[in-house]
PyMOL commands that place a pseudoatom at each C-alpha (Angstrom):
pseudoatom trace, name=CA, resn=MET, resi=1, chain=A, elem=C, hetatm=0, pos=[-14.509, -28.923, -27.616]
pseudoatom trace, name=CA, resn=THR, resi=2, chain=A, elem=C, hetatm=0, pos=[-13.195, -26.462, -25.018]
pseudoatom trace, name=CA, resn=VAL, resi=3, chain=A, elem=C, hetatm=0, pos=[-10.554, -26.665, -22.306]
pseudoatom trace, name=CA, resn=SER, resi=4, chain=A, elem=C, hetatm=0, pos=[-13.039, -25.739, -19.581]
pseudoatom trace, name=CA, resn=GLY, resi=5, chain=A, elem=C, hetatm=0, pos=[-15.441, -28.426, -20.812]
pseudoatom trace, name=CA, resn=LEU, resi=6, chain=A, elem=C, hetatm=0, pos=[-12.919, -31.264, -20.548]
pseudoatom trace, name=CA, resn=ALA, resi=7, chain=A, elem=C, hetatm=0, pos=[-13.565, -33.946, -17.915]
pseudoatom trace, name=CA, resn=TYR, resi=8, chain=A, elem=C, hetatm=0, pos=[-11.655, -37.012, -16.798]
pseudoatom trace, name=CA, resn=THR, resi=9, chain=A, elem=C, hetatm=0, pos=[-13.876, -39.097, -19.095]
pseudoatom trace, name=CA, resn=ASP, resi=10, chain=A, elem=C, hetatm=0, pos=[-12.371, -37.234, -22.066]
pseudoatom trace, name=CA, resn=VAL, resi=11, chain=A, elem=C, hetatm=0, pos=[-8.902, -38.262, -20.888]
pseudoatom trace, name=CA, resn=VAL, resi=12, chain=A, elem=C, hetatm=0, pos=[-10.121, -41.867, -20.568]
pseudoatom trace, name=CA, resn=ARG, resi=13, chain=A, elem=C, hetatm=0, pos=[-11.355, -41.811, -24.164]
pseudoatom trace, name=CA, resn=TYR, resi=14, chain=A, elem=C, hetatm=0, pos=[-8.166, -40.093, -25.362]
pseudoatom trace, name=CA, resn=LEU, resi=15, chain=A, elem=C, hetatm=0, pos=[-6.077, -42.843, -23.736]
pseudoatom trace, name=CA, resn=HIS, resi=16, chain=A, elem=C, hetatm=0, pos=[-8.327, -45.567, -25.199]
pseudoatom trace, name=CA, resn=ILE, resi=17, chain=A, elem=C, hetatm=0, pos=[-9.082, -46.957, -21.743]
pseudoatom trace, name=CA, resn=ASP, resi=18, chain=A, elem=C, hetatm=0, pos=[-12.298, -48.897, -21.282]
pseudoatom trace, name=CA, resn=PRO, resi=19, chain=A, elem=C, hetatm=0, pos=[-14.369, -46.752, -18.867]
pseudoatom trace, name=CA, resn=VAL, resi=20, chain=A, elem=C, hetatm=0, pos=[-15.494, -49.921, -17.078]
pseudoatom trace, name=CA, resn=ASP, resi=21, chain=A, elem=C, hetatm=0, pos=[-11.851, -50.558, -16.094]
pseudoatom trace, name=CA, resn=VAL, resi=22, chain=A, elem=C, hetatm=0, pos=[-11.366, -47.150, -14.433]
pseudoatom trace, name=CA, resn=THR, resi=23, chain=A, elem=C, hetatm=0, pos=[-11.329, -47.482, -10.640]
pseudoatom trace, name=CA, resn=ALA, resi=24, chain=A, elem=C, hetatm=0, pos=[-12.300, -44.692, -8.264]
pseudoatom trace, name=CA, resn=ALA, resi=25, chain=A, elem=C, hetatm=0, pos=[-8.614, -44.142, -7.461]
pseudoatom trace, name=CA, resn=GLU, resi=26, chain=A, elem=C, hetatm=0, pos=[-7.756, -43.864, -11.165]
pseudoatom trace, name=CA, resn=GLN, resi=27, chain=A, elem=C, hetatm=0, pos=[-10.635, -41.423, -11.644]
pseudoatom trace, name=CA, resn=VAL, resi=28, chain=A, elem=C, hetatm=0, pos=[-9.132, -39.188, -8.955]
pseudoatom trace, name=CA, resn=LEU, resi=29, chain=A, elem=C, hetatm=0, pos=[-5.680, -39.506, -10.547]
pseudoatom trace, name=CA, resn=LEU, resi=30, chain=A, elem=C, hetatm=0, pos=[-6.934, -38.758, -14.069]
pseudoatom trace, name=CA, resn=THR, resi=31, chain=A, elem=C, hetatm=0, pos=[-8.871, -35.749, -12.773]
pseudoatom trace, name=CA, resn=ALA, resi=32, chain=A, elem=C, hetatm=0, pos=[-5.718, -34.466, -11.071]
pseudoatom trace, name=CA, resn=TYR, resi=33, chain=A, elem=C, hetatm=0, pos=[-3.722, -34.908, -14.290]
pseudoatom trace, name=CA, resn=LEU, resi=34, chain=A, elem=C, hetatm=0, pos=[-6.376, -33.056, -16.259]
pseudoatom trace, name=CA, resn=ASP, resi=35, chain=A, elem=C, hetatm=0, pos=[-6.464, -30.208, -13.743]
pseudoatom trace, name=CA, resn=ALA, resi=36, chain=A, elem=C, hetatm=0, pos=[-2.657, -30.019, -13.828]
pseudoatom trace, name=CA, resn=ALA, resi=37, chain=A, elem=C, hetatm=0, pos=[-2.674, -29.997, -17.643]
pseudoatom trace, name=CA, resn=LYS, resi=38, chain=A, elem=C, hetatm=0, pos=[-5.197, -27.140, -17.678]
pseudoatom trace, name=CA, resn=SER, resi=39, chain=A, elem=C, hetatm=0, pos=[-3.102, -25.205, -15.174]
pseudoatom trace, name=CA, resn=TYR, resi=40, chain=A, elem=C, hetatm=0, pos=[0.041, -25.859, -17.217]
pseudoatom trace, name=CA, resn=ALA, resi=41, chain=A, elem=C, hetatm=0, pos=[-1.636, -24.570, -20.377]
pseudoatom trace, name=CA, resn=LYS, resi=42, chain=A, elem=C, hetatm=0, pos=[-2.775, -21.410, -18.562]
pseudoatom trace, name=CA, resn=ASP, resi=43, chain=A, elem=C, hetatm=0, pos=[0.678, -20.788, -17.048]
pseudoatom trace, name=CA, resn=TYR, resi=44, chain=A, elem=C, hetatm=0, pos=[2.551, -21.583, -20.242]
pseudoatom trace, name=CA, resn=THR, resi=45, chain=A, elem=C, hetatm=0, pos=[0.430, -19.335, -22.440]
pseudoatom trace, name=CA, resn=GLY, resi=46, chain=A, elem=C, hetatm=0, pos=[-0.237, -16.634, -19.847]
pseudoatom trace, name=CA, resn=GLN, resi=47, chain=A, elem=C, hetatm=0, pos=[-3.936, -16.773, -20.732]
pseudoatom trace, name=CA, resn=ASP, resi=48, chain=A, elem=C, hetatm=0, pos=[-6.976, -17.519, -18.608]
pseudoatom trace, name=CA, resn=ILE, resi=49, chain=A, elem=C, hetatm=0, pos=[-9.277, -20.478, -19.230]
pseudoatom trace, name=CA, resn=GLU, resi=50, chain=A, elem=C, hetatm=0, pos=[-11.756, -18.367, -21.222]
pseudoatom trace, name=CA, resn=ALA, resi=51, chain=A, elem=C, hetatm=0, pos=[-9.021, -17.285, -23.646]
pseudoatom trace, name=CA, resn=LEU, resi=52, chain=A, elem=C, hetatm=0, pos=[-7.907, -20.907, -24.019]
pseudoatom trace, name=CA, resn=ASP, resi=53, chain=A, elem=C, hetatm=0, pos=[-11.509, -21.873, -24.789]
pseudoatom trace, name=CA, resn=GLU, resi=54, chain=A, elem=C, hetatm=0, pos=[-11.615, -19.292, -27.578]
pseudoatom trace, name=CA, resn=ILE, resi=55, chain=A, elem=C, hetatm=0, pos=[-8.632, -20.993, -29.233]
pseudoatom trace, name=CA, resn=GLY, resi=56, chain=A, elem=C, hetatm=0, pos=[-10.840, -24.045, -29.627]
pseudoatom trace, name=CA, resn=ASP, resi=57, chain=A, elem=C, hetatm=0, pos=[-10.216, -27.693, -30.367]
pseudoatom trace, name=CA, resn=VAL, resi=58, chain=A, elem=C, hetatm=0, pos=[-6.485, -27.387, -30.888]
pseudoatom trace, name=CA, resn=MET, resi=59, chain=A, elem=C, hetatm=0, pos=[-5.949, -26.160, -27.300]
pseudoatom trace, name=CA, resn=ALA, resi=60, chain=A, elem=C, hetatm=0, pos=[-8.313, -28.776, -25.884]
pseudoatom trace, name=CA, resn=VAL, resi=61, chain=A, elem=C, hetatm=0, pos=[-6.369, -31.495, -27.712]
pseudoatom trace, name=CA, resn=ALA, resi=62, chain=A, elem=C, hetatm=0, pos=[-3.092, -30.051, -26.386]
pseudoatom trace, name=CA, resn=VAL, resi=63, chain=A, elem=C, hetatm=0, pos=[-4.463, -30.238, -22.833]
pseudoatom trace, name=CA, resn=LEU, resi=64, chain=A, elem=C, hetatm=0, pos=[-5.628, -33.821, -23.400]
pseudoatom trace, name=CA, resn=CYS, resi=65, chain=A, elem=C, hetatm=0, pos=[-2.185, -34.679, -24.741]
pseudoatom trace, name=CA, resn=LEU, resi=66, chain=A, elem=C, hetatm=0, pos=[-0.553, -33.183, -21.641]
pseudoatom trace, name=CA, resn=ALA, resi=67, chain=A, elem=C, hetatm=0, pos=[-2.877, -35.065, -19.302]
pseudoatom trace, name=CA, resn=ALA, resi=68, chain=A, elem=C, hetatm=0, pos=[-2.196, -38.295, -21.193]
pseudoatom trace, name=CA, resn=ASP, resi=69, chain=A, elem=C, hetatm=0, pos=[1.546, -37.653, -21.020]
pseudoatom trace, name=CA, resn=MET, resi=70, chain=A, elem=C, hetatm=0, pos=[1.294, -37.138, -17.264]
pseudoatom trace, name=CA, resn=TYR, resi=71, chain=A, elem=C, hetatm=0, pos=[-0.593, -40.434, -16.962]
pseudoatom trace, name=CA, resn=THR, resi=72, chain=A, elem=C, hetatm=0, pos=[1.759, -42.391, -19.213]
pseudoatom trace, name=CA, resn=ASN, resi=73, chain=A, elem=C, hetatm=0, pos=[5.070, -40.908, -17.994]
pseudoatom trace, name=CA, resn=ARG, resi=74, chain=A, elem=C, hetatm=0, pos=[4.703, -40.799, -14.230]
pseudoatom trace, name=CA, resn=ASP, resi=75, chain=A, elem=C, hetatm=0, pos=[8.407, -40.752, -13.368]
pseudoatom trace, name=CA, resn=MET, resi=76, chain=A, elem=C, hetatm=0, pos=[10.629, -37.672, -13.199]
pseudoatom trace, name=CA, resn=VAL, resi=77, chain=A, elem=C, hetatm=0, pos=[13.746, -39.543, -14.284]
pseudoatom trace, name=CA, resn=THR, resi=78, chain=A, elem=C, hetatm=0, pos=[14.080, -42.584, -16.496]
pseudoatom trace, name=CA, resn=GLY, resi=79, chain=A, elem=C, hetatm=0, pos=[17.138, -44.590, -17.419]
pseudoatom trace, name=CA, resn=GLY, resi=80, chain=A, elem=C, hetatm=0, pos=[18.662, -43.721, -20.730]
pseudoatom trace, name=CA, resn=THR, resi=81, chain=A, elem=C, hetatm=0, pos=[21.071, -45.594, -22.912]
pseudoatom trace, name=CA, resn=LYS, resi=82, chain=A, elem=C, hetatm=0, pos=[24.674, -46.172, -21.814]
pseudoatom trace, name=CA, resn=GLY, resi=83, chain=A, elem=C, hetatm=0, pos=[24.199, -44.645, -18.374]
pseudoatom trace, name=CA, resn=THR, resi=84, chain=A, elem=C, hetatm=0, pos=[22.530, -41.422, -19.484]
pseudoatom trace, name=CA, resn=VAL, resi=85, chain=A, elem=C, hetatm=0, pos=[19.548, -40.059, -17.603]
pseudoatom trace, name=CA, resn=ASN, resi=86, chain=A, elem=C, hetatm=0, pos=[16.407, -38.800, -19.295]
pseudoatom trace, name=CA, resn=THR, resi=87, chain=A, elem=C, hetatm=0, pos=[14.281, -36.341, -17.367]
pseudoatom trace, name=CA, resn=ASN, resi=88, chain=A, elem=C, hetatm=0, pos=[10.561, -35.959, -17.898]
pseudoatom trace, name=CA, resn=ARG, resi=89, chain=A, elem=C, hetatm=0, pos=[10.495, -32.775, -19.965]
pseudoatom trace, name=CA, resn=THR, resi=90, chain=A, elem=C, hetatm=0, pos=[6.876, -31.991, -19.065]
pseudoatom trace, name=CA, resn=VAL, resi=91, chain=A, elem=C, hetatm=0, pos=[7.582, -32.084, -15.336]
pseudoatom trace, name=CA, resn=GLU, resi=92, chain=A, elem=C, hetatm=0, pos=[10.819, -30.165, -15.815]
pseudoatom trace, name=CA, resn=SER, resi=93, chain=A, elem=C, hetatm=0, pos=[8.982, -27.475, -17.801]
pseudoatom trace, name=CA, resn=ILE, resi=94, chain=A, elem=C, hetatm=0, pos=[6.255, -27.153, -15.142]
pseudoatom trace, name=CA, resn=LEU, resi=95, chain=A, elem=C, hetatm=0, pos=[8.798, -26.806, -12.366]
pseudoatom trace, name=CA, resn=ASN, resi=96, chain=A, elem=C, hetatm=0, pos=[10.879, -24.309, -14.349]
pseudoatom trace, name=CA, resn=MET, resi=97, chain=A, elem=C, hetatm=0, pos=[7.851, -22.057, -14.820]
pseudoatom trace, name=CA, resn=HIS, resi=98, chain=A, elem=C, hetatm=0, pos=[7.544, -21.683, -11.044]
pseudoatom trace, name=CA, resn=VAL, resi=99, chain=A, elem=C, hetatm=0, pos=[11.168, -21.473, -9.910]
pseudoatom trace, name=CA, resn=VAL, resi=100, chain=A, elem=C, hetatm=0, pos=[11.805, -18.584, -7.562]
pseudoatom trace, name=CA, resn=ASN, resi=101, chain=A, elem=C, hetatm=0, pos=[14.841, -19.771, -5.621]
pseudoatom trace, name=CA, resn=LEU, resi=102, chain=A, elem=C, hetatm=0, pos=[17.304, -18.949, -8.419]
pseudoatom trace, name=CA, resn=VAL, resi=103, chain=A, elem=C, hetatm=0, pos=[16.573, -15.237, -8.320]
pseudoatom trace, name=CA, resn=PRO, resi=104, chain=A, elem=C, hetatm=0, pos=[19.018, -13.406, -6.022]
pseudoatom trace, name=CA, resn=LYS, resi=105, chain=A, elem=C, hetatm=0, pos=[17.432, -11.358, -3.287]
pseudoatom trace, name=CA, resn=ALA, resi=106, chain=A, elem=C, hetatm=0, pos=[18.090, -7.640, -3.420]
pseudoatom trace, name=CA, resn=PRO, resi=107, chain=A, elem=C, hetatm=0, pos=[18.889, -5.922, -0.124]
pseudoatom trace, name=CA, resn=GLU, resi=108, chain=A, elem=C, hetatm=0, pos=[15.988, -4.195, 1.578]
pseudoatom trace, name=CA, resn=ALA, resi=109, chain=A, elem=C, hetatm=0, pos=[16.182, -0.425, 1.753]
pseudoatom trace, name=CA, resn=GLY, resi=110, chain=A, elem=C, hetatm=0, pos=[17.808, 0.768, 4.971]
pseudoatom trace, name=CA, resn=VAL, resi=111, chain=A, elem=C, hetatm=0, pos=[18.877, -2.718, 6.051]
pseudoatom trace, name=CA, resn=ALA, resi=112, chain=A, elem=C, hetatm=0, pos=[22.561, -3.472, 6.457]
pseudoatom trace, name=CA, resn=THR, resi=113, chain=A, elem=C, hetatm=0, pos=[23.576, -6.497, 4.420]
pseudoatom trace, name=CA, resn=GLU, resi=114, chain=A, elem=C, hetatm=0, pos=[26.784, -8.173, 3.453]
pseudoatom trace, name=CA, resn=GLU, resi=115, chain=A, elem=C, hetatm=0, pos=[28.457, -7.236, 0.202]
pseudoatom trace, name=CA, resn=PRO, resi=116, chain=A, elem=C, hetatm=0, pos=[27.519, -9.161, -2.921]
pseudoatom trace, name=CA, resn=THR, resi=117, chain=A, elem=C, hetatm=0, pos=[29.584, -12.317, -3.360]
pseudoatom trace, name=CA, resn=GLY, resi=118, chain=A, elem=C, hetatm=0, pos=[29.442, -12.399, -7.124]
pseudoatom trace, name=CA, resn=LYS, resi=119, chain=A, elem=C, hetatm=0, pos=[26.720, -15.021, -6.898]
pseudoatom trace, name=CA, resn=GLY, resi=120, chain=A, elem=C, hetatm=0, pos=[24.021, -12.595, -5.876]
pseudoatom trace, name=CA, resn=TRP, resi=121, chain=A, elem=C, hetatm=0, pos=[23.152, -10.867, -2.635]
pseudoatom trace, name=CA, resn=ILE, resi=122, chain=A, elem=C, hetatm=0, pos=[23.197, -12.860, 0.571]
pseudoatom trace, name=CA, resn=ASN, resi=123, chain=A, elem=C, hetatm=0, pos=[21.112, -11.985, 3.594]
for i in range(1, 123): cmd.bond("trace and resi %d" % i, "trace and resi %d" % (i + 1))
show_as sticks, trace
zoom trace
């Protein structure tokens, strides 16, 4: 089993869903979750799909697990106990891998800018 060879039907089997019960809309959703899980695995490991395929079954199962988690836990925030909030760690991890707005901008060469405020450069 390889990551590139996975299809939405593999996610259906992994989730123990009867294929007869999968609607066209769910097929689109499951395909999107699988594509997102593959992308997450590539971004997280820094490897392309061919390298993930070489890892073998263990990586394919990890991708299936991610896709299943995305299907099962569709909310970003869930209520915790005694007023605590639980965030979806998978979604949080995906977003954190692509954050660019926390990096302060450096001044461009030859462009007058304000002095740093201690919180980074402001333009």
